[in-house]
ZAMARVEX-315810 format. One record per residue (C-alpha): x, y, z; residue number from 0. Coordinates in pm, 1 decimal. Layout:
[[X; Y; Z]; NUM];
...
//
This chain:
[[0.0; 0.0; 0.0]; 0];
[[269.3; 251.0; 100.6]; 1];
[[483.6; 180.9; -205.3]; 2];
[[176.8; 203.1; -427.8]; 3];
[[85.9; 546.7; -292.5]; 4];
[[444.9; 662.9; -320.5]; 5];
[[468.9; 562.2; -687.2]; 6];
[[124.5; 705.4; -767.2]; 7];
[[233.5; 1040.8; -628.2]; 8];
[[577.0; 1012.6; -789.0]; 9];
[[439.5; 924.8; -1133.6]; 10];
[[175.1; 1198.3; -1117.9]; 11];
[[446.9; 1449.2; -1033.1]; 12];
[[665.5; 1318.3; -1315.8]; 13];
[[379.4; 1358.4; -1561.8]; 14];
[[325.3; 1720.3; -1454.9]; 15];
[[693.7; 1810.5; -1474.2]; 16];
[[765.9; 1634.1; -1801.5]; 17];
[[454.4; 1768.2; -1973.9]; 18];
[[517.1; 2133.0; -1887.7]; 19];
[[584.2; 2235.3; -2247.4]; 20];
[[217.1; 2179.5; -2331.4]; 21];
[[90.7; 2410.9; -2059.4]; 22];
[[199.7; 2737.6; -2221.6]; 23];
[[298.0; 2873.4; -1878.9]; 24];
[[-59.1; 2830.8; -1747.5]; 25];
[[44.8; 2622.7; -1447.2]; 26];
[[370.1; 2797.4; -1371.0]; 27];
[[491.3; 3046.0; -1117.3]; 28];
[[724.8; 3310.2; -1258.5]; 29];
[[889.4; 3527.2; -996.3]; 30];
[[616.4; 3790.6; -975.7]; 31];
[[514.0; 3775.5; -610.8]; 32];
[[705.8; 3955.9; -340.7]; 33];
[[760.6; 3635.4; -138.7]; 34];
[[896.5; 3436.3; -434.2]; 35];
[[1270.4; 3367.8; -420.5]; 36];
[[1300.8; 3144.1; -725.3]; 37];
[[1339.6; 3241.4; -1087.0]; 38];
[[1195.9; 3090.0; -1399.0]; 39];
[[875.9; 2895.4; -1459.6]; 40];
[[803.5; 2600.1; -1230.9]; 41];
[[478.5; 2400.2; -1207.5]; 42];
[[295.8; 2486.6; -887.2]; 43];
[[21.2; 2227.1; -899.2]; 44];
[[224.1; 1966.8; -710.8]; 45];
[[-52.1; 1934.6; -453.3]; 46];
[[-244.7; 1743.3; -716.2]; 47];
[[-1.8; 1453.3; -667.8]; 48];
[[-82.6; 1426.3; -295.9]; 49];
[[-456.6; 1468.5; -346.1]; 50];
[[-470.5; 1202.6; -617.8]; 51];
[[-273.4; 959.3; -400.2]; 52];
[[-505.3; 1015.9; -102.5]; 53];
[[-811.6; 967.8; -324.7]; 54];
[[-668.2; 638.6; -451.4]; 55];
[[-583.8; 545.6; -92.1]; 56];
[[-950.7; 580.2; 2.6]; 57];
[[-1049.6; 324.2; -261.5]; 58];
[[-766.2; 82.9; -176.3]; 59];
[[-825.1; 74.0; 198.1]; 60];
[[-1060.0; -192.2; 333.9]; 61];
[[-1372.5; -87.9; 520.4]; 62];
[[-1270.4; 15.6; 869.1]; 63];
[[-1128.5; 300.5; 1074.3]; 64];
[[-854.0; 376.6; 822.6]; 65];
[[-1102.7; 423.3; 540.7]; 66];
[[-1331.8; 630.4; 762.5]; 67];
[[-1049.9; 867.4; 863.4]; 68];
[[-941.7; 902.1; 500.3]; 69];
[[-1300.8; 982.2; 404.3]; 70];
[[-1305.5; 1260.1; 664.5]; 71];
[[-979.6; 1402.3; 525.4]; 72];
[[-1117.0; 1406.8; 172.4]; 73];
[[-1449.7; 1558.5; 275.0]; 74];
[[-1280.6; 1832.3; 473.8]; 75];
[[-997.5; 1895.8; 230.8]; 76];
[[-1152.8; 1882.0; -115.1]; 77];
[[-1306.7; 2230.0; -99.5]; 78];
[[-994.9; 2414.8; 13.0]; 79];
[[-781.6; 2206.9; -223.3]; 80];
[[-993.2; 2315.7; -520.5]; 81];
[[-986.2; 2678.0; -405.0]; 82];
[[-608.3; 2665.9; -373.7]; 83];
[[-573.7; 2489.9; -707.7]; 84];
[[-785.8; 2761.5; -868.6]; 85];
[[-550.0; 3021.2; -722.2]; 86];
[[-251.6; 2828.0; -856.3]; 87];
[[-403.1; 2823.3; -1204.9]; 88];
[[-553.4; 3170.6; -1223.3]; 89];
[[-404.4; 3382.4; -943.7]; 90];
[[-747.6; 3537.4; -896.4]; 91];
[[-870.3; 3381.2; -571.2]; 92];
[[-819.3; 3639.0; -298.4]; 93];
[[-665.7; 3545.2; 39.0]; 94];
[[-991.5; 3642.2; 211.0]; 95];
[[-1190.9; 3408.5; -11.8]; 96];
[[-950.2; 3122.5; 52.4]; 97];
[[-962.0; 3190.8; 427.2]; 98];
[[-1342.0; 3183.1; 428.1]; 99];
[[-1340.9; 2859.9; 228.2]; 100];
[[-1093.9; 2700.9; 471.2]; 101];
[[-1317.9; 2802.6; 762.7]; 102];
[[-1623.7; 2664.2; 584.6]; 103];
[[-1450.5; 2334.9; 505.0]; 104];
[[-1326.8; 2303.0; 863.6]; 105];
[[-1674.6; 2369.7; 999.4]; 106];
[[-1829.1; 2113.9; 765.6]; 107];
[[-1570.7; 1855.0; 869.4]; 108];
[[-1636.0; 1911.2; 1240.0]; 109];
[[-2013.0; 1894.5; 1193.4]; 110];
[[-1988.7; 1588.0; 969.0]; 111];
[[-1765.6; 1396.7; 1208.1]; 112];
[[-1915.4; 1518.4; 1534.3]; 113];
[[-1561.3; 1548.4; 1671.8]; 114];
[[-1430.4; 1862.3; 1839.7]; 115];
[[-1154.7; 1955.2; 2082.1]; 116];
[[-1263.9; 1865.4; 2437.5]; 117];
[[-946.8; 1946.4; 2628.9]; 118];
[[-638.9; 2163.0; 2588.0]; 119];
[[-438.6; 2013.6; 2872.7]; 120];
[[-465.3; 2322.8; 3090.6]; 121];
[[-560.2; 2153.4; 3415.6]; 122];
[[-923.5; 2078.9; 3343.6]; 123];
[[-1079.4; 2424.5; 3383.2]; 124];
[[-1107.7; 2465.3; 3006.0]; 125];
[[-1292.0; 2135.2; 2963.5]; 126];
[[-1615.6; 2280.7; 3099.1]; 127];
[[-1586.2; 2567.3; 2853.6]; 128];
[[-1505.3; 2343.7; 2558.1]; 129];
[[-1790.1; 2117.5; 2667.7]; 130];
[[-2029.9; 2380.9; 2538.6]; 131];
[[-2089.5; 2273.6; 2179.9]; 132];
[[-2052.0; 2615.2; 2011.6]; 133];
[[-1726.3; 2686.0; 2195.6]; 134];
[[-1575.8; 2346.1; 2118.9]; 135];
[[-1671.1; 2373.2; 1751.6]; 136];
[[-1534.9; 2728.2; 1726.7]; 137];
[[-1197.6; 2635.6; 1877.8]; 138];
[[-1167.1; 2323.9; 1660.6]; 139];
[[-1251.6; 2512.5; 1340.7]; 140];
[[-1004.8; 2785.2; 1436.6]; 141];
[[-725.8; 2530.3; 1488.6]; 142];
[[-792.9; 2334.7; 1168.4]; 143];
[[-830.7; 2640.9; 948.8]; 144];
[[-532.5; 2806.3; 1116.2]; 145];
[[-297.1; 2515.2; 1052.6]; 146];
[[-419.6; 2479.5; 696.0]; 147];
[[-317.2; 2840.6; 632.7]; 148];
[[2.3; 2799.0; 839.0]; 149];
[[133.3; 2522.2; 613.0]; 150];
[[65.4; 2749.4; 316.8]; 151];
[[263.5; 3029.8; 483.4]; 152];
[[571.9; 2815.8; 547.6]; 153];
[[569.5; 2684.6; 189.8]; 154];
[[842.7; 2921.5; 77.3]; 155];
[[1146.7; 2699.3; 22.6]; 156];
[[1205.2; 2364.9; -142.9]; 157];
[[1094.9; 2082.1; 83.9]; 158];
[[979.9; 2295.9; 377.5]; 159];
[[601.1; 2248.7; 380.0]; 160];
[[616.0; 1881.0; 283.3]; 161];
[[911.6; 1816.1; 515.4]; 162];
[[746.9; 1981.7; 814.6]; 163];
[[420.7; 1798.9; 748.4]; 164];
[[603.1; 1466.1; 716.0]; 165];
[[793.0; 1505.0; 1044.6]; 166];
[[469.7; 1601.1; 1221.3]; 167];
[[291.1; 1300.5; 1073.0]; 168];
[[574.0; 1070.9; 1182.2]; 169];
[[542.5; 1202.3; 1537.3]; 170];
[[164.4; 1158.3; 1540.5]; 171];
[[192.7; 806.3; 1399.6]; 172];
[[454.0; 695.2; 1654.6]; 173];
[[254.8; 826.3; 1949.5]; 174];
[[-67.0; 676.3; 1811.2]; 175];
[[106.4; 341.8; 1766.1]; 176];
[[244.5; 357.1; 2121.7]; 177];
[[-114.7; 387.9; 2245.3]; 178];
[[-248.3; 112.2; 2022.8]; 179];
[[-421.1; 332.6; 1763.5]; 180];
[[-298.2; 143.7; 1458.7]; 181];
[[-563.3; 287.1; 1226.5]; 182];
[[-456.2; 647.3; 1284.3]; 183];
[[-91.1; 552.5; 1247.6]; 184];
[[-156.3; 377.1; 915.0]; 185];
[[-335.3; 680.8; 773.3]; 186];
[[-37.1; 894.9; 875.2]; 187];
[[204.1; 657.7; 701.1]; 188];
[[-5.3; 658.1; 384.8]; 189];
[[-11.2; 1038.8; 380.0]; 190];
[[365.8; 1044.6; 434.3]; 191];
[[415.3; 807.6; 139.4]; 192];
[[201.3; 1032.0; -81.7]; 193];
[[397.1; 1338.7; 30.7]; 194];
[[736.2; 1175.9; -27.8]; 195];
[[641.8; 1098.9; -386.9]; 196];
[[597.1; 1472.7; -441.4]; 197];
[[913.7; 1561.1; -248.2]; 198];
[[1133.0; 1370.0; -491.3]; 199];
[[1055.4; 1641.2; -748.4]; 200];
[[1047.3; 1929.4; -501.7]; 201];
[[1369.1; 1884.4; -301.1]; 202];
[[1644.8; 1960.2; -371.8]; 203];
[[1599.6; 2046.9; -740.6]; 204];
[[1275.8; 2244.4; -711.9]; 205];
[[1122.6; 2099.2; -1029.1]; 206];
[[769.6; 2107.3; -884.0]; 207];
[[600.0; 2323.5; -620.0]; 208];
[[324.9; 2218.6; -380.8]; 209];
[[118.4; 2528.2; -460.2]; 210];
[[-164.2; 2673.3; -256.3]; 211];
[[-390.8; 2377.2; -327.6]; 212];
[[-139.9; 2123.9; -200.7]; 213];
[[-36.0; 2330.5; 100.8]; 214];
[[-394.7; 2387.2; 209.7]; 215];
[[-487.0; 2021.4; 164.1]; 216];
[[-176.7; 1894.4; 342.5]; 217];
[[-234.1; 2142.3; 625.6]; 218];
[[-599.2; 2044.5; 657.6]; 219];
[[-509.3; 1674.0; 665.8]; 220];
[[-236.2; 1726.8; 924.2]; 221];
[[-462.4; 1941.7; 1140.8]; 222];
[[-737.9; 1683.3; 1140.1]; 223];
[[-503.3; 1400.1; 1235.0]; 224];
[[-361.6; 1618.2; 1514.4]; 225];
[[-716.6; 1672.0; 1643.2]; 226];
[[-798.9; 1301.4; 1617.8]; 227];
[[-490.7; 1188.8; 1813.8]; 228];
[[-612.7; 1301.3; 2160.5]; 229];
[[-981.2; 1274.4; 2060.2]; 230];
[[-945.7; 902.4; 1986.9]; 231];
[[-697.8; 846.2; 2271.7]; 232];
[[-796.4; 1047.9; 2581.9]; 233];
[[-479.9; 934.6; 2761.1]; 234];
[[-270.0; 1134.8; 2512.5]; 235];
[[-212.8; 1498.4; 2605.4]; 236];
[[-323.6; 1763.2; 2350.5]; 237];
[[24.6; 1911.0; 2394.4]; 238];
[[162.3; 1617.6; 2193.6]; 239];
[[-36.5; 1742.0; 1895.6]; 240];
[[74.1; 2099.8; 1954.9]; 241];
[[441.8; 2007.4; 1965.2]; 242];
[[402.9; 1799.5; 1650.0]; 243];
[[281.9; 2111.2; 1466.2]; 244];
[[470.6; 2368.8; 1674.0]; 245];
[[676.5; 2528.8; 1396.9]; 246];
[[393.0; 2619.2; 1155.0]; 247];
[[178.6; 2722.4; 1453.0]; 248];
[[448.1; 2959.1; 1577.8]; 249];
[[503.4; 3095.0; 1228.2]; 250];
[[140.2; 3192.5; 1172.8]; 251];
[[98.4; 3335.5; 1524.6]; 252];
[[415.8; 3538.7; 1487.2]; 253];
[[309.4; 3655.7; 1140.8]; 254];
[[-28.4; 3775.5; 1270.7]; 255];
[[136.9; 3956.0; 1560.6]; 256];
[[402.6; 4112.1; 1337.5]; 257];
[[157.4; 4241.3; 1079.4]; 258];
[[-80.9; 4380.4; 1338.3]; 259];
[[203.4; 4562.8; 1513.8]; 260];
[[326.2; 4706.1; 1185.1]; 261];
[[-28.9; 4800.4; 1080.8]; 262];
[[-13.3; 4585.2; 771.1]; 263];
[[-299.3; 4388.1; 623.1]; 264];
[[-294.4; 4032.9; 756.4]; 265];
[[-293.4; 3896.4; 402.3]; 266];
[[-4.1; 4114.7; 286.5]; 267];
[[280.3; 3894.0; 152.5]; 268];
[[634.0; 3965.4; 264.4]; 269];
[[981.6; 3816.8; 300.8]; 270];
[[988.9; 3834.9; 679.7]; 271];
[[904.1; 3474.5; 761.4]; 272];
[[1175.8; 3283.5; 943.3]; 273];
[[1249.1; 3065.2; 641.3]; 274];
[[1292.2; 3379.7; 429.8]; 275];
[[1539.6; 3524.5; 678.0]; 276];
[[1739.5; 3201.8; 682.7]; 277];
[[1755.0; 3203.2; 303.3]; 278];
[[1864.8; 3566.4; 300.1]; 279];
[[2140.5; 3495.0; 550.6]; 280];
[[2270.6; 3212.3; 336.6]; 281];
[[2275.7; 3459.9; 49.1]; 282];
[[2551.3; 3646.9; 233.2]; 283];
[[2779.9; 3345.9; 263.4]; 284];
[[3083.1; 3338.3; 37.2]; 285];
[[3135.9; 2962.6; 39.2]; 286];
[[3012.1; 2809.4; -285.5]; 287];
[[2651.9; 2913.8; -224.3]; 288];
[[2623.7; 3144.6; -522.3]; 289];
[[2344.3; 2937.9; -676.8]; 290];
[[1999.8; 3041.1; -551.8]; 291];
[[1883.5; 2680.8; -594.1]; 292];
[[2158.5; 2552.7; -363.2]; 293];
[[2081.4; 2818.5; -103.1]; 294];
[[1711.4; 2739.9; -133.2]; 295];
[[1757.8; 2368.0; -75.0]; 296];
[[2009.0; 2410.3; 209.6]; 297];
[[1788.8; 2668.1; 381.4]; 298];
[[1487.3; 2441.3; 336.6]; 299];
[[1672.1; 2149.2; 493.8]; 300];
[[1783.1; 2370.2; 784.6]; 301];
[[1426.6; 2491.6; 845.9]; 302];
[[1292.0; 2135.5; 850.3]; 303];
[[1561.9; 2040.3; 1102.4]; 304];
[[1454.4; 2328.8; 1327.8]; 305];
[[1090.2; 2228.5; 1289.3]; 306];
[[1173.6; 1864.2; 1371.9]; 307];
[[1293.4; 1943.2; 1723.5]; 308];
[[945.4; 1984.2; 1867.3]; 309];
[[798.6; 1662.9; 1715.4]; 310];
[[1097.5; 1466.6; 1846.2]; 311];
[[1031.1; 1600.3; 2196.8]; 312];
[[661.9; 1513.8; 2157.3]; 313];
[[745.1; 1151.3; 2081.2]; 314];
[[1014.5; 1118.2; 2349.6]; 315];
[[798.7; 1258.0; 2631.9]; 316];
[[444.5; 1187.7; 2511.7]; 317];
[[343.4; 1048.1; 2852.2]; 318];
[[462.4; 1346.9; 3059.7]; 319];
[[217.7; 1636.0; 3017.6]; 320];
[[400.8; 1879.5; 3243.1]; 321];
[[723.6; 1832.2; 3050.8]; 322];
[[532.9; 1871.1; 2723.3]; 323];
[[390.9; 2204.2; 2840.2]; 324];
[[736.0; 2321.2; 2948.0]; 325];
[[884.8; 2211.6; 2616.0]; 326];
[[611.2; 2395.4; 2425.0]; 327];
[[678.3; 2719.7; 2610.8]; 328];
[[1054.1; 2676.3; 2567.2]; 329];
[[1014.4; 2614.9; 2193.0]; 330];
[[796.7; 2923.6; 2155.9]; 331];
[[1051.3; 3135.8; 2343.3]; 332];
[[1338.7; 2993.6; 2138.5]; 333];
[[1153.4; 3061.3; 1814.1]; 334];
[[1091.9; 3423.3; 1911.4]; 335];
[[1450.6; 3475.9; 2026.4]; 336];
[[1598.4; 3315.8; 1714.2]; 337];
[[1375.2; 3524.2; 1490.9]; 338];
[[1473.5; 3846.3; 1667.4]; 339];
[[1840.0; 3756.9; 1642.8]; 340];
[[1819.7; 3667.5; 1276.5]; 341];
[[1610.6; 3965.1; 1172.0]; 342];
[[1815.1; 4211.0; 1375.6]; 343];
[[1511.4; 4360.6; 1543.6]; 344];
[[1735.0; 4558.1; 1776.2]; 345];
[[1779.9; 4797.1; 1484.2]; 346];
[[1426.0; 4781.4; 1343.7]; 347];
[[1148.9; 4715.9; 1590.9]; 348];
[[846.3; 4575.3; 1414.7]; 349];
[[544.1; 4782.3; 1494.5]; 350];
[[741.4; 5099.8; 1564.0]; 351];
[[762.6; 5193.2; 1198.1]; 352];
[[603.5; 5077.2; 880.2]; 353];
[[786.9; 5043.7; 548.8]; 354];
[[614.4; 5234.3; 273.0]; 355];
[[655.4; 4953.5; 20.8]; 356];
[[760.4; 4588.4; -5.3]; 357];
[[1081.9; 4700.2; -174.9]; 358];
[[1172.0; 4919.3; 122.1]; 359];
[[1096.6; 4626.1; 350.6]; 360];
[[1346.1; 4414.0; 157.3]; 361];
[[1607.4; 4691.1; 166.5]; 362];
[[1573.1; 4724.2; 543.9]; 363];
[[1595.7; 4345.9; 577.4]; 364];
[[1915.0; 4332.0; 373.4]; 365];
[[2072.5; 4601.5; 592.5]; 366];
[[1971.6; 4410.5; 907.0]; 367];
[[2118.2; 4084.0; 779.1]; 368];
[[2441.7; 4256.3; 681.2]; 369];
[[2469.8; 4401.0; 1032.7]; 370];
[[2413.2; 4057.1; 1185.6]; 371];
[[2682.3; 3902.2; 968.4]; 372];
[[2931.8; 4172.5; 1062.1]; 373];
[[2861.4; 4119.9; 1432.3]; 374];
[[2862.9; 3740.4; 1412.7]; 375];
[[3150.1; 3536.7; 1558.2]; 376];
[[3409.8; 3434.2; 1300.0]; 377];
[[3282.1; 3712.6; 1079.6]; 378];
[[3577.7; 3666.9; 847.8]; 379];
[[3397.6; 3367.9; 699.2]; 380];
[[3127.5; 3593.4; 558.9]; 381];
[[3133.8; 3852.6; 287.9]; 382];
[[3081.8; 4211.5; 411.9]; 383];
//
């Protein structure tokens, strides 16, 4: 089953990449958007490979829990996948429209399944609040829709979105298996196999991009499995799920905070995500990293390694809720500190001033990174 899904995804991706000459640039992403860091035309409908593999998975699985969970993923994810795919093909679906569709799909999934978040591992006081149906549904929809958009936000470098999703799915599957939930673990493995088939073409060569459709669908699937883990296994702390998805969660929370402080529209694209800053720092290295593709792939690998820390902790200490809470707070603090260090916010405090244009934002960012490199230890390794 796993090999079948892998090769279905792999062959679908190969067909897209090798048939690009017939598309007349319809399915490609030239470097027009402010957050793009690649050049040239690259297919950005790679999410189709994952969606097709999951659809085939539904028909291959025998009747049982695995098939039921896959059905829920497809029901919840098909709408936002199509909306994202339409944006990939036309570029005319606004961020607000896609956000509303993701909320609608999340709400439909929660109502269809009858499953909502009942506990947040905060000592029990929140369980009474979440026990009220409207509150529980609202929080669950917020989490699912939020993570779906978070995976789309981190999809800025080769292998990042798919790599982060895969490490989170591995963590969820291992914890589920440790608690005897084989069905949930098998669905995670199948989704990983489908994602890896796409990754062969995405990292390190960047021949195919996940696109909005794929990022939304992968985020929706991951969010739902993270919700199901403690819902199906009450002995598992919700903090396991949070740590599994800690990096994209921190990225979207930090992005919202940053844009509100700087009085920018929440949907305004920029190059101030952590993965963008890491890529920009690599751009200043003078050690055989002149190729943007090499910098992209190395930065993507580095980001996935950072994101993997939290899922590893989740698996190692899944039975110790207090340690999980401490680890979550420590990861959040480390993320914030690392971001401030990398962006050089001592010189430009977000929220204190607002760049007049995206180009000025990039200019300020380049100055900040240059200052960091000059102050860094062993600065002689870097170009001034």
